[in-house]
Every structure is written in structure tokens, then in C-alpha cells.
C-alpha positions as CSV (number, residue, x, y, z in Angstrom):
1,X,0.1,0.1,0.2
2,X,1.6,3.1,-1.3
3,X,1.2,6.1,2.0
4,X,-0.7,8.3,0.0
5,X,-3.6,5.9,-0.2
6,X,-3.7,4.4,3.3
7,X,-3.5,8.1,5.0
8,X,-6.2,8.6,2.2
9,X,-7.3,12.9,3.5
10,X,-5.5,12.8,6.5
11,X,-3.2,16.2,6.2
12,X,-7.4,17.1,5.6
13,X,-7.7,18.1,9.3
14,X,-11.3,18.9,7.9
15,X,-11.8,16.1,5.6
16,X,-11.2,14.6,9.4
17,X,-13.4,16.0,11.1
18,X,-16.2,15.4,8.6
19,X,-16.3,12.2,8.1
20,X,-15.1,11.1,12.0
21,X,-18.9,14.0,12.1
22,X,-20.7,11.6,10.2
23,X,-18.8,8.8,11.9
24,X,-20.6,9.5,14.7
25,X,-23.8,10.2,12.4
26,X,-24.3,7.1,11.4
27,X,-23.2,5.5,14.4
28,X,-25.7,7.6,17.3
29,X,-27.7,6.9,14.0
30,X,-27.4,2.7,14.4
31,X,-28.3,3.6,18.1
32,X,-31.6,5.2,18.2
33,X,-32.4,2.6,15.7
34,X,-32.0,-0.1,18.2
35,X,-33.3,2.0,20.4
36,X,-36.2,1.8,18.1
37,X,-36.2,-1.8,17.9
38,X,-36.3,-2.2,21.3
39,X,-38.8,-0.5,22.9
40,X,-41.5,-1.7,19.8
41,X,-39.9,-5.5,21.4
42,X,-40.3,-4.1,24.5
43,X,-44.1,-2.6,23.6
44,X,-45.4,-6.2,21.7
45,X,-43.9,-7.9,24.9
46,X,-45.5,-6.3,27.5
47,X,-48.8,-6.5,25.3
48,X,-48.0,-10.0,25.4
49,X,-47.9,-10.3,28.5
50,X,-51.5,-8.5,29.1
51,X,-53.0,-11.0,26.9
52,X,-51.5,-14.4,28.7
53,X,-52.8,-12.5,32.1
54,X,-56.0,-12.1,31.0
55,X,-56.1,-15.0,29.8
56,X,-54.8,-17.3,32.7
57,X,-57.3,-15.1,34.7
58,X,-60.3,-16.4,32.6
59,X,-59.4,-19.8,33.0
60,X,-59.3,-19.1,36.6
61,X,-61.9,-17.8,36.7
62,X,-63.6,-21.1,34.2
63,X,-61.5,-23.6,37.0
64,X,-63.0,-21.8,39.8
65,X,-66.7,-22.2,39.2
66,X,-66.3,-26.1,37.5
67,X,-64.6,-26.8,41.1
68,X,-67.9,-25.8,43.1
69,X,-70.0,-27.4,41.0
70,X,-68.6,-30.5,40.8
71,X,-68.5,-29.7,44.9
72,X,-72.1,-29.1,44.7
73,X,-72.7,-32.0,42.1
74,X,-70.2,-34.9,45.3
75,X,-72.5,-32.8,47.4
76,X,-75.5,-33.7,45.8
77,X,-74.7,-37.5,45.1
78,X,-73.3,-38.0,48.3
79,X,-77.4,-36.9,50.0
80,X,-79.5,-39.2,46.9
81,X,-77.3,-41.4,48.6
82,X,-78.1,-41.1,51.9
83,X,-81.7,-41.1,51.1
84,X,-81.8,-44.3,49.2
85,X,-79.9,-46.5,51.9
86,X,-82.6,-44.6,53.4
87,X,-85.1,-45.5,50.5
88,X,-84.2,-49.5,50.6
89,X,-83.9,-49.5,54.5
90,X,-87.2,-48.7,54.1
91,X,-87.7,-51.0,51.7
92,X,-87.0,-53.4,52.8
93,X,-88.9,-52.5,56.7
94,X,-92.3,-53.3,54.4
95,X,-91.5,-56.3,52.5
96,X,-89.7,-58.1,55.8
97,X,-93.7,-56.6,57.6
98,X,-95.6,-57.7,54.4
99,X,-93.8,-61.3,54.2
100,X,-94.8,-61.0,57.5
101,X,-98.9,-61.1,56.6
102,X,-98.4,-63.9,53.9
103,X,-96.8,-61.3,51.0
104,X,-95.3,-63.3,48.9
105,X,-93.2,-61.5,46.5
106,X,-92.5,-61.7,42.0
107,X,-89.8,-63.6,44.2
108,X,-90.7,-67.0,45.4
109,X,-93.6,-67.5,42.3
């Protein structure tokens, strides 16, 4: 390389300052663009996070409704089972009394 090409414009102080200014402007512009991209990415992530929280809250409410309904159904099933056991005991008692009074049920015919 010739010294002249290697030191292109090195002796011209104004040209050197202008090139440095252009370099600083380019770096500043690049940083602004990167900041804008980062801001947009941050806004997108925040919006996505808010949507995820909203959906999670909705699912949580639905799960709570399901749990409450399940508890109600289980309670009703337990009451129905208790009533069925009670009804079977009463039926058995009446059948026993009827047999003692001479009734022959369908099972004995």
C-alpha cells in the first residue's frame, strides 16, 4: 500500500473532522434504530404478557366455577346416596312386614 492511499485525507483536517462527524452520526443513527427496535419489542412483550395474564385469569375463573359445580354435584350425589340407602332400608322393612303378613313377592312365585 502506498502511504498516500493509506493516509487518504489524513492531512486534510476539515475532511477528517467531517468523516468523524459522519461516523458519529451513523453510530448515533444506529443506536437510535436499535433503541426503537428494543422499544417496539418491549411494547410487544408487554402486550403479550398482559394478554397472557388476562387469559390466565379467565381460565382461573372458569376453573373456580368448575370446582364449585363439582362440589355441588358431589354434595348432591352424597345426599342422594344417603336417601337411597334410607329408602332401601324402609323398603326392606315393609317387605319384611308384608312377608310376615303372608305376602309372597315376585321372587317367590
